C-alpha positions in Angstrom: -31.1 -24.8 23.4 -28.9 -25.6 26.3 -26.6 -28.5 28.2 -28.3 -30.3 31.0 -26.0 -31.4 33.9 -23.4 -33.7 33.2 -23.9 -33.5 29.8 -20.9 -34.2 27.6 -19.3 -30.9 26.0 -19.6 -30.8 21.8 -16.1 -32.4 20.8 -15.6 -29.1 18.2 -15.7 -26.7 21.2 -12.7 -27.1 22.7 -10.3 -27.5 19.8 -12.0 -24.4 18.0 -12.1 -22.3 21.6 -8.1 -23.2 21.7 -7.6 -22.6 18.2 -9.4 -18.9 17.8 -7.2 -17.9 21.4 -4.3 -19.0 20.4 -4.7 -17.0 17.4 -5.6 -14.0 18.8 -2.7 -13.8 21.5 -0.1 -14.8 19.1 -1.5 -12.7 16.4 -1.8 -9.9 19.0 1.8 -10.4 20.0 3.2 -10.4 16.4 1.6 -7.6 15.5 3.6 -5.4 18.9 6.7 -7.3 17.7 5.5 -5.5 14.4 5.4 -8.9 12.5 2.9 -9.8 9.9 0.1 -11.8 11.7 -0.2 -14.2 9.3 3.1 -15.4 10.9 1.8 -15.2 14.0 -1.0 -17.7 12.9 1.0 -19.8 11.5 3.1 -20.1 14.4 0.2 -20.6 16.5 -0.6 -23.8 14.8 2.6 -24.6 15.5 2.5 -24.4 19.0 -1.0 -26.1 19.7 -0.6 -28.8 17.0 -1.1 -32.3 17.8 3.1 -32.7 17.0 3.9 -30.4 19.8 1.9 -29.4 22.5 -1.3 -31.5 21.6 -3.6 -29.1 22.7 -6.0 -30.0 19.4 -5.7 -33.1 19.1 -8.2 -33.5 16.2 -7.8 -31.6 13.1 -11.1 -32.3 10.7 -12.9 -29.6 12.3 -10.1 -26.8 11.9 -9.7 -28.3 8.5 -13.1 -27.7 7.3 -13.1 -24.3 9.4 -9.7 -23.8 7.4 -11.3 -25.0 3.8 -14.3 -22.2 4.4 -11.5 -19.5 5.6 -9.9 -20.1 1.5 -13.2 -20.2 -0.1 -14.0 -16.5 1.6 -10.7 -14.9 0.6 -10.7 -16.2 -3.1 -14.7 -14.7 -2.8 -13.9 -11.2 -1.6 -11.0 -11.1 -4.2 -13.2 -12.0 -6.9 -15.7 -9.1 -5.6 -12.5 -6.6 -6.1 -11.5 -8.1 -9.5 -14.9 -7.5 -11.5 -14.8 -9.4 -14.8 -13.5 -5.7 -16.5 -10.5 -5.7 -14.6 -9.6 -9.8 -15.0 -10.1 -9.0 -18.9 -7.9 -5.7 -18.3 -5.3 -8.4 -17.0 -5.9 -11.4 -19.7 -2.4 -11.3 -21.0 -0.6 -11.4 -17.2 -2.6 -14.1 -16.8 -2.1 -16.2 -19.7 1.3 -15.7 -20.4 3.0 -14.3 -17.2 1.0 -17.6 -15.2 1.7 -20.0 -18.2 5.6 -19.2 -18.0 6.2 -19.6 -14.3 3.9 -22.7 -14.2 6.1 -24.0 -17.1 9.4 -22.9 -16.1 8.8 -23.7 -12.5 7.7 -27.3 -13.4 10.9 -28.0 -15.6 13.5 -26.7 -13.8 12.3 -28.3 -10.7 11.7 -31.4 -12.7 15.2 -31.2 -14.0 17.4 -30.8 -10.5 15.1 -33.2 -9.0 16.3 -35.9 -11.5 19.9 -35.3 -11.2 19.5 -36.3 -8.0 18.3 -39.7 -9.1 14.8 -39.4 -8.9 12.4 -41.3 -11.2 11.1 -39.0 -13.8 7.4 -39.0 -13.0 8.5 -38.3 -9.4 10.6 -35.5 -10.7 7.8 -34.1 -12.7 5.3 -34.6 -9.6 7.7 -32.6 -7.3 7.6 -29.5 -10.2 4.2 -29.6 -10.1 4.1 -29.2 -6.2 6.9 -26.4 -6.2 4.9 -24.8 -9.0 2.3 -23.6 -6.7 2.5 -20.4 -5.0 0.3 -20.0 -1.5 -3.1 -17.6 -3.2 -4.1 -16.7 0.6 -0.3 -15.7 1.6 0.2 -13.7 -1.3 -3.3 -12.1 -1.0 -2.5 -11.2 2.4 1.0 -9.9 2.0 0.1 -7.9 -0.7 -2.6 -6.2 0.9 -0.8 -5.7 4.0 1.9 -3.5 2.0 -0.7 -1.9 0.1 0.7 -3.5 -3.1 -2.5 -4.8 -4.6 -3.1 -2.2 -7.2 0.7 -1.8 -8.2 2.0 -3.6 -11.3 3.8 -6.1 -8.6 0.7 -7.2 -7.2 -1.6 -7.1 -10.3 1.3 -9.5 -11.7 1.3 -11.5 -8.7 -3.0 -11.8 -8.8 -2.5 -12.9 -12.3 0.1 -15.6 -11.9 -2.0 -17.2 -9.0 -5.2 -16.7 -10.9 -3.6 -18.9 -13.4 -2.1 -21.4 -10.8 -5.5 -21.9 -9.3 -6.9 -22.8 -13.3 -3.2 -25.1 -13.2 -4.6 -27.3 -10.6 -7.6 -28.3 -12.7 -5.4 -29.5 -15.2 -2.5 -31.1 -12.5 -5.5 -33.2 -10.8 -6.2 -34.7 -14.3 -2.6 -35.5 -15.3 -1.6 -37.2 -11.9 -3.6 -41.0 -13.3 -1.2 -40.6 -16.1 1.9 -40.3 -13.5 0.8 -42.6 -11.7 -0.2 -45.3 -14.3 -3.8 -45.6 -13.5 -5.6 -44.4 -16.5 -6.9 -41.3 -17.7 -6.4 -41.1 -21.1 -6.7 -38.1 -23.4 -10.5 -38.3 -23.9 -11.0 -38.4 -20.2 -9.4 -35.3 -19.6 -10.7 -33.6 -22.8 -14.2 -34.6 -21.1 -13.4 -32.9 -17.7 -12.1 -30.2 -19.4 -15.0 -29.6 -21.1 -17.4 -30.2 -18.5 -15.1 -27.5 -16.4 -15.8 -25.0 -19.5 -19.3 -25.3 -19.7 -19.3 -24.4 -15.8 -17.5 -21.7 -16.6 -19.6 -20.5 -19.4 -23.0 -20.7 -17.1 -21.2 -18.7 -14.2 -20.3 -15.7 -16.5 -23.9 -15.9 -17.6 -25.4 -16.0 -14.2 -23.0 -13.0 -14.0 -24.6 -10.9 -16.1 -28.3 -12.1 -16.0 -29.3 -13.1 -12.8 -26.9 -12.0 -10.5 -27.9 -7.8 -10.6 -31.6 -8.5 -10.2 -31.4 -10.9 -7.3 -29.1 -8.9 -5.3 -31.2 -5.9 -6.0 -34.1 -7.4 -4.8 -32.4 -8.7 -1.4 -30.7 -5.4 -1.1 -34.3 -3.5 -0.9 -35.6 -6.1 1.8 -33.3 -3.5 3.4 -32.1 -6.8 5.9 -28.3 -6.9 6.8 -29.1 -10.1 8.2 -30.6 -11.6 4.9 -28.1 -9.6 2.6 -25.1 -11.4 4.2 -26.6 -14.7 3.9 -27.6 -14.3 0.6 -24.2 -13.3 -0.5 -22.4 -16.0 1.7 -24.7 -18.6 0.4 -23.9 -17.5 -3.5 -19.9 -18.1 -2.7 -20.3 -21.3 -1.1 -22.8 -22.6 -3.3 -20.9 -21.5 -6.5 -17.8 -23.2 -5.0 -19.6 -26.3 -4.5 -21.4 -25.9 -8.1 -18.1 -25.9 -9.8 -16.4 -28.3 -7.4 -18.8 -31.2 -8.3 -17.4 -30.2 -12.3 -13.7 -31.0 -11.5 -12.8 -26.9 -10.8 -11.2 -26.6 -7.6 -12.8 -24.8 -4.7 -10.4 -22.1 -5.0 -11.3 -21.0 -8.4 -15.1 -21.9 -7.7 -15.1 -19.1 -5.1 -13.0 -17.0 -7.3 -15.8 -17.1 -9.7 -18.6 -16.3 -7.8 -16.9 -13.4 -6.4 -16.7 -12.3 -10.1 -20.3 -13.2 -10.4 -21.1 -10.5 -7.5 -19.1 -8.1 -8.4 -21.5 -7.6 -12.1 -24.1 -6.1 -9.3 -24.4 -2.7 -8.5 -24.1 -3.8 -4.8 -20.7 -5.7 -5.1 -19.0 -3.0 -2.8 -21.6 -3.7 0.2 -21.4 -7.2 -0.4 -17.8 -6.9 0.3 -18.0 -5.1 3.1 -20.4 -7.6 4.5 -18.0 -10.7 4.1 -14.7 -9.3 5.2 -15.0 -9.9 9.0 -16.3 -13.4 8.5 -13.6 -13.7 5.8 -10.7 -12.3 8.6 -11.9 -14.9 11.2 -12.1 -18.1 8.6 -8.6 -17.0 6.5 -7.0 -17.0 10.5 -8.1 -20.7 11.0 -6.7 -21.8 7.7 -3.3 -20.3 8.7 -3.4 -22.4 12.1 -4.5 -24.9 10.6 -1.6 -24.8 8.1 1.1 -24.4 11.0 -0.9 -27.6 12.9 0.7 -30.0 10.3 4.5 -29.3 11.3 6.0 -31.5 13.4 8.9 -29.9 14.9 10.9 -33.9 15.5 10.5 -34.2 12.1 12.2 -30.4 11.0 14.7 -30.7 14.2 16.2 -34.6 12.6 15.9 -33.3 8.8 16.7 -29.7 9.3 19.7 -29.7 6.6 18.0 -31.1 4.3 14.8 -28.7 4.6 17.1 -25.9 5.1 18.8 -27.2 1.7 15.2 -27.8 -0.1 13.7 -24.4 1.0 16.4 -22.5 0.0 16.3 -24.3 -3.4 12.9 -23.7 -3.5 13.3 -20.0 -3.3 15.9 -19.7 -5.8 13.9 -21.7 -8.1 11.0 -19.5 -7.4 12.3 -16.4 -7.7 14.1 -16.7 -10.7 11.5 -18.1 -12.6 9.2 -15.8 -11.8 11.4 -13.2 -12.2 11.8 -14.4 -16.3 7.9 -15.1 -16.5 7.3 -10.9 -15.2 10.3 -9.8 -17.5 8.5 -11.5 -19.9 5.6 -9.2 -19.8 7.6 -6.1 -20.0 7.0 -5.2 -16.8 11.0 -4.0 -15.7 13.5 -5.6 -13.5 12.2 -4.1 -10.2 8.8 -5.4 -10.8 10.0 -8.9 -12.2 12.3 -9.5 -9.4 10.0 -8.1 -6.3 7.0 -10.5 -8.3 9.6 -13.8 -8.2 10.5 -13.5 -4.1 6.5 -12.7 -3.2 5.8 -15.9 -5.2 8.4 -17.7 -3.8 6.9 -20.3 -1.7 5.1 -23.5 -1.9 1.1 -23.2 -1.8 -1.5 -24.8 -0.1 -3.1 -26.8 -2.7 0.5 -28.4 -3.3 -0.9 -30.6 -0.4 -4.0 -31.7 -2.2 -1.6 -33.0 -4.9 0.6 -34.5 -2.4 -2.1 -36.6 -1.4 -3.3 -37.3 -4.3 0.1 -38.7 -5.7 1.2 -40.4 -2.8 -2.1 -42.8 -2.7 -0.5 -43.3 -6.1 2.9 -44.1 -5.2 4.5 -40.8 -5.8 6.2 -38.4 -3.3 7.7 -35.3 -3.2 11.2 -35.3 -4.2 11.3 -39.0 -4.1 11.7 -39.2 -0.5 9.1 -41.8 0.3 7.6 -42.0 3.5 9.5 -38.8 4.9 8.1 -36.9 1.7 5.1 -35.4 3.4 6.7 -33.7 6.2 9.5 -32.5 4.4 6.9 -30.4 2.2 5.1 -29.5 4.8 7.9 -28.2 6.6 9.8 -26.6 4.0 5.9 -25.4 2.9 5.3 -23.6 6.5 8.9 -22.3 6.8 8.4 -20.6 3.5 5.2 -19.5 4.5 6.7 -17.7 7.6 9.7 -15.8 5.5 7.1 -14.6 2.6 6.6 -10.9 4.1 10.2 -10.8 4.5 11.1 -11.9 0.5 8.5 -9.3 -0.2 10.3 -6.8 1.9 13.6 -8.2 0.6 12.3 -8.0 -3.2 11.3 -4.4 -2.6 14.7 -3.2 -1.5 16.3 -4.9 -4.3 13.7 -3.4 -6.8 14.4 0.1 -5.2 18.3 -0.8 -6.0 17.7 -1.7 -9.7 14.8 1.4 -10.6 13.4 4.0 -9.2 12.8 4.4 -5.7 9.5 3.8 -4.2 8.0 7.0 -2.3 8.8 7.5 1.3 6.0 6.7 4.1 4.4 9.8 4.6 4.2 11.4 8.3 1.1 12.3 9.5 -0.7 14.0 7.0 -1.8 17.6 6.8 -5.4 18.2 5.2 -6.3 19.0 1.6 -6.9 22.9 1.0 -10.4 21.9 -1.0 -9.8 25.3 -3.0 -6.6 24.1 -4.6 -7.7 20.6 -5.4 -8.1 19.6 -9.0 -11.5 20.4 -10.5 -12.0 16.4 -11.2 -11.4 15.6 -7.7 -15.1 15.3 -6.1 -17.2 15.8 -2.7 -18.1 12.7 -1.2 -21.3 12.7 0.7 -21.9 9.9 2.7 -25.7 9.3 3.3 -28.8 11.1 1.2 -31.6 12.9 2.2 -32.7 16.5 2.1 -29.6 17.9 3.6 -27.5 15.9 1.1 -29.7 16.7 -1.9 -29.5 20.3 -1.3 -25.5 20.7 -0.9 -25.4 17.9 -4.2 -27.6 20.4 -6.2 -25.7 23.6 -5.1 -22.3 21.8 -5.6 -23.4 20.9 -9.2 -24.4 24.0 -9.7 -21.0 25.5 -9.3 -19.4 22.5 -11.6 -18.0 20.5 -8.6 -18.6 16.6 -9.0 -20.5 15.0 -6.5 -20.3 11.2 -5.3 -22.8 9.7 -3.6 -22.6 6.4 -0.9 -25.7 4.9 1.0 -26.8 1.9 2.1 -30.6 2.1 1.1 -31.5 0.9 -2.6 -34.3 3.5 -2.9 -31.9 6.1 -2.0 -29.4 5.1 -4.0 -31.6 5.0 -7.1 -32.7 8.4 -6.3 -29.4 9.7 -6.5 -28.8 7.7 -9.5 -31.8 9.5 -10.9 -30.7 12.8 -10.4 -27.3 12.1 -12.4 -24.7 11.5 -9.5 -22.1 8.7 -9.0 -23.8 6.5 -6.8 -21.7 3.6 -4.7 -23.8 1.5 -2.8 -22.9 -0.2 0.9 -22.5 0.8 4.1 -20.4 3.9 4.7 -18.7 2.2 7.6 -16.7 -0.2 5.2 -13.3 1.2 4.4 -14.2 -0.5 0.6 -17.4 1.0 0.3 -15.7 4.7 0.5 -13.0 3.8 -1.4 -14.7 2.6 -4.2 -16.6 5.9 -4.3 -13.4 7.8 -4.5 -12.4 8.6 -1.3 -8.8 8.8 -2.1 -9.5 11.8 -4.5 -11.9 13.4 -2.5 -11.6 17.3 -1.9 -14.2 16.8 0.9 -16.4 14.4 2.4 -19.2 15.8 3.8 -21.3 12.9 6.6 -24.7 13.9 6.6 -28.2 11.9 7.5 -27.1 10.1 10.2 -27.2 10.0 13.9 -24.2 11.6 15.5 -23.2 8.0 16.7 -22.7 6.8 13.2 -21.3 10.1 11.9 -18.4 9.4 14.4 -18.0 5.8 13.3 -17.8 6.6 9.7 -15.6 9.8 10.4 -13.4 7.3 12.3 -13.0 5.1 9.1 -12.4 8.4 7.1 -9.8 9.7 8.9 -8.0 6.2 9.0 -8.4 5.4 5.3 -7.5 9.1 4.1 -6.1 11.5 7.0 -5.7 14.1 4.5 -9.0 14.6 3.6 -11.2 16.9 4.9 -14.1 15.7 7.3 -17.5 18.1 8.0 -20.6 16.2 9.7 -23.9 17.3 10.0 -25.2 14.6 12.3 -29.3 14.7 12.4 -29.8 14.6 15.9 -27.4 17.3 17.0 -23.7 17.7 17.2 -21.3 15.9 19.7 -18.3 18.0 19.1 -15.9 16.5 21.3 -16.8 12.8 19.8 -16.5 14.1 16.5 -13.4 16.1 16.3 -11.8 12.7 18.0 -13.3 10.8 15.3 -11.4 13.0 12.6 -14.1 15.6 11.8 -12.5 19.2 11.5 -16.1 20.9 10.8 -19.4 20.2 12.9 -22.7 21.5 11.5 -25.9 21.5 13.5 -28.2 20.0 11.8 -31.1 21.3 13.7 -29.8 24.8 14.3 -28.7 25.0 10.6 -32.5 24.1 9.5 -33.1 26.7 12.0 -31.2 29.2 11.1 -32.4 29.3 7.7 -35.8 29.2 8.5 -35.0 33.1 10.9 -32.8 34.1 8.2 -36.1 34.0 5.2 -38.6 35.4 7.9 -36.3 38.5 8.7 -35.3 38.5 4.9 -39.6 38.8 4.2 -40.2 40.9 6.7 -37.6 43.5 5.3 -36.1 43.8 8.6 -32.0 44.2 8.7 -30.2 41.3 9.5 -27.8 41.5 12.7 -24.0 42.1 11.6 -22.0 39.3 13.1 -18.2 38.9 12.9 -16.5 36.8 10.8 -15.5 35.1 13.9 -15.6 32.3 15.4 -16.9 29.9 12.6 -20.2 28.3 13.8 -18.8 25.0 11.8 -15.5 24.4 13.5 -15.2 22.9 16.9 -13.1 24.5 19.5 -10.9 21.9 21.1 -8.7 23.2 23.4 -6.8 21.0 25.4 -5.1 22.6 28.7 -1.7 21.7 29.1 -1.4 19.6 32.6 1.6 21.6 34.4 0.0 24.6 34.2 -3.9 23.9 34.2 -6.1 25.2 37.1 -8.3 23.0 38.8 -11.6 23.9 36.9 -10.1 22.9 33.7 -11.4 19.7 34.0 -14.7 20.6 32.8 -13.4 21.9 29.6 -14.8 19.9 26.5 -14.6 20.4 22.8 -17.9 22.7 21.9 -19.1 24.0 18.7 -19.3 28.1 18.8 -23.1 29.1 19.1 -22.7 31.9 17.0 -20.3 33.8 14.8 -19.9 36.9 17.4 -21.2 37.6 20.6 -24.5 35.5 21.5 -26.0 38.7 23.6 -24.6 40.9 21.3 -26.6 39.9 18.6 -29.8 39.3 20.0 -29.4 43.0 21.8 -29.3 44.5 18.0 -25.5 45.5 18.2 -22.2 44.5 17.4 -19.7 46.9 19.4 -17.6 44.1 20.9 -14.0 44.4 21.1 -12.9 40.8 21.5 -14.7 37.6 21.6 -14.5 34.6 23.9 -15.4 30.8 23.6 -17.4 29.5 26.6 -15.7 26.1 26.8 -18.9 24.5 28.8 -21.5 25.2 26.4 -20.2 26.9 23.3 -21.3 30.6 24.4 -19.6 33.2 23.0 -19.2 36.7 24.6 -17.6 39.7 24.6 -14.2 40.6 26.5 -14.0 42.8 29.7 -12.7 45.6 27.4 -16.0 45.5 25.4 -18.9 47.9 26.6 -21.5 44.8 27.3 -18.7 42.5 28.9 -21.2 39.4 28.2 -18.5 36.8 28.7 -17.6 37.2 32.2 -21.4 37.5 33.2 -22.2 34.5 31.4 -19.3 32.5 33.5 -20.7 33.8 36.9 -24.5 33.3 36.4 -23.7 29.7 34.9 -21.2 28.7 36.9 -18.8 28.4 33.5 -15.5 29.5 34.5 -13.2 28.8 31.1 -13.5 30.5 28.2 -11.1 29.9 25.2 -9.9 33.5 23.0 -11.8 33.7 19.8 -9.9 35.8 18.0 -8.4 34.4 14.7 -4.1 32.8 15.6 -4.9 33.2 19.4 -4.6 29.8 20.9 -5.2 30.4 24.8 -7.8 30.1 27.4 -9.0 32.0 30.6 -10.5 30.8 34.2 -12.6 33.7 34.9 -12.4 32.2 38.5 -9.1 31.8 39.0 -7.7 34.7 36.9 -5.5 32.4 35.3 -4.1 31.9 31.6 -4.5 28.5 30.1 -2.0 27.1 27.3 -2.6 24.4 25.4 -1.0 21.2 25.3 1.4 20.2 22.9 
């Protein structure tokens, strides 16, 4: 389908293009300035919104996309949580979340009433202030690596309770506005919501696992992604019909998917979509802000924002302290929750229709609420950092961020630390059996359902999913792995997986064995420190078996260089000769002089590795002088010393020693 000449451009296209472009540009700038990207997205919305530059006048498309962003965000959080993990923090949800909401409503209502507001407006303001921003808090916790720490678990538990409380607040509003809605109606609505939740839990246990298993067996990433997204949005829609918030419905959908063995696979597929739509959500929030109103009422907005931070921080810290999490965690949790949430806008609109306004401020109430909300969302990363610093003053210091990590010594790791194998097939099967025979635990990750079933049947721990997705690797035990072996993939796929591992766990050694032969430079740059030539390794085993069967003596190679360790010599620019431009990362062809071994001799003195092809030759002090002969015959002038502890190279053509770059 295409636009004919003169046909009008779809109305949604221009605002969507402007929105995404602004989010990308300002998000990039904020990243360069070491500011959390969320802040950049909010500022992008402020700049392009209808109240400022007016680049986007109609916000309907943006708001719809933002709603999808919230659904996908809560959906992914649900997948990561699982029912077991949620059950483990049920006390945090019920006690911590319940106390936080109750205290925040009571304190805010009391303070608002002191300034002359009617009790209905005071309680309504308390309801608005009690909610925190699920989207902002989850993003900040994830960016700081706090999701699995006590402060992260407590924060998520409080947010879950708040999302549940939204249902009650919406049902309670008619009582405040005097528009009816007696106890019987509320009880019926709550009963309907409880029934929906029960159905969701049954589906999670009985229906979802076999359904996702059948879809995964189709081996179609497109069909799998569409199925997962349909489940997330469809469940959110169905639960919303029963009066449950869309956000909570999406979270429940994630819990449903997490019960399947393909939960981590689903999470990896949905994350890119979630990132895009979440950015749209934050931009849409920024678009609501009117800088004119902010300039006119700056003093009032500033005072209310400060008051909200104090009330939310104190009540949140008190609620978390009741859980006996310790003063540092309670204070940090209170500050990270010290903002007003996006669902407060929903309550504000519903209350405004019934004659209630934020702080009893009349028509100015909505814009004051928007201004305070956006302002506090922008400063939430700073509040989280403040809470972390104050927590370190009150309690033990958090470990300092490590510098570039040295690789683990696999021999020094705990006996419980696994070897993680990415991929399943002939090589993986043989390596896994060898390791298990020596008491080394093995964890496997693979995308193919049949391959995963085979590995599980053999007794190995298996995580289904694409190993390029970081969450799949972490679920398989990447952090504690003593080594990762990437096999059964092409060189390009292997490099992609190695790059993800190197970023996620830079201290974990990586061994790569691509099925189509090695590309040492690409694999070394991706993070691999051991590279095996898959086809050549098979040939070596066949040759060794034939030689052994014939009873012939095998050649006696040296103990260096290692044929699985890439030589990535990079000469320093100042002293490099012109021939250094041809230097590249190579794999040594043999653990000794290649030509000497073919001739059945091992009387070399020193060894050199050709930096053009990986041929190993003996030096000019050796009887055969194969290194210089190789260089002259193939015009491969530069070779690196293959002797242990020596880091230099030699140009045979210029007679020049090359030193490595720092």
